[in-house]
C-alpha positions in Angstrom: 5.9 -29.5 17.4 8.0 -26.5 14.8 9.1 -23.0 16.2 6.8 -20.9 15.8 9.9 -18.1 14.3 10.1 -20.5 11.7 6.7 -20.9 11.4 6.4 -17.1 10.5 9.3 -17.3 8.3 7.9 -19.3 6.0 4.6 -17.6 6.2 6.5 -14.7 5.2 8.4 -16.3 2.5 5.2 -17.3 1.2 3.8 -14.4 0.4 6.6 -13.6 -2.6 3.3 -11.8 -4.3 2.9 -9.3 -2.0 6.3 -8.4 -1.2 6.1 -10.3 1.8 4.4 -7.8 3.5 2.1 -10.1 6.1 -1.3 -7.5 6.0 -1.2 -6.6 2.4 -4.5 -5.3 1.1 -6.5 -5.3 -3.1 -6.4 -1.5 -3.8 -10.0 -2.0 -4.4 -10.9 -2.5 -0.3 -8.4 0.6 0.4 -10.3 3.2 -2.3 -13.5 1.5 -0.9 -12.3 3.1 2.9 -11.3 5.9 2.2 -13.8 6.8 0.3 -16.1 6.1 3.0 -14.3 7.9 5.4 -12.7 10.7 4.4 -13.8 13.6 2.9 -13.1 14.0 -0.9 -9.5 15.3 -1.4 -8.3 15.3 1.8 -4.7 13.4 2.4 -4.3 10.4 3.5 -1.5 9.2 5.7 0.0 5.4 5.1 3.0 5.4 7.3 3.5 1.6 6.5 3.0 2.2 2.8 4.5 -1.6 2.4 3.1 -1.9 -1.4 2.1 1.4 -1.7 -2.2 0.0 -2.4 -3.3 2.9 0.0 -1.5 5.2 -2.8 -2.6 3.8 -5.3 -6.3 3.8 -3.9 -5.6 7.5 -3.2 -5.0 8.3 -6.1 -7.1 7.0 -8.0 -9.8 8.5 -6.6 -8.2 12.2 -6.3 -7.2 11.9 -3.1 -3.6 13.3 -2.4 -1.4 10.7 -0.2 1.2 11.1 1.8 3.5 7.4 2.3 6.2 6.4 4.2 8.0 3.2 5.4 11.0 2.2 7.5 13.1 1.0 3.9 12.8 4.8 2.1 14.0 2.9 -0.9 10.7 0.9 -0.5 8.5 4.4 0.6 10.6 6.2 -2.6 9.2 3.2 -5.6 5.9 3.2 -3.8 5.7 6.9 -4.4 6.3 6.2 -8.3 4.1 3.5 -8.5 1.3 5.9 -7.1 2.2 8.4 -9.6 2.0 6.6 -12.4 -0.8 5.2 -11.2 -2.3 8.2 -11.3 -0.8 9.4 -14.5 -2.7 6.3 -15.9 -5.9 7.0 -15.0 -5.8 10.6 -16.9 -5.0 9.5 -20.0 
């Protein structure tokens, strides 16, 4: 029998494509959810920003986003990703 901890460690490690975050969702899905559940130009808050796809999606449709993460470096990196996405959308 494989211990649960080993199974979880393997599961997270196999998610290298999404930074190891277990619940990462595509930007397109977040765009749809944000657009259908908020009013135009509202602020979207993501307290567990992970890879920042919520921030990217919000910026792509013109909403503002506030991101945070337990790891300050991760949050700062994700904010830069969202800003670059916005700059690319404006070009």
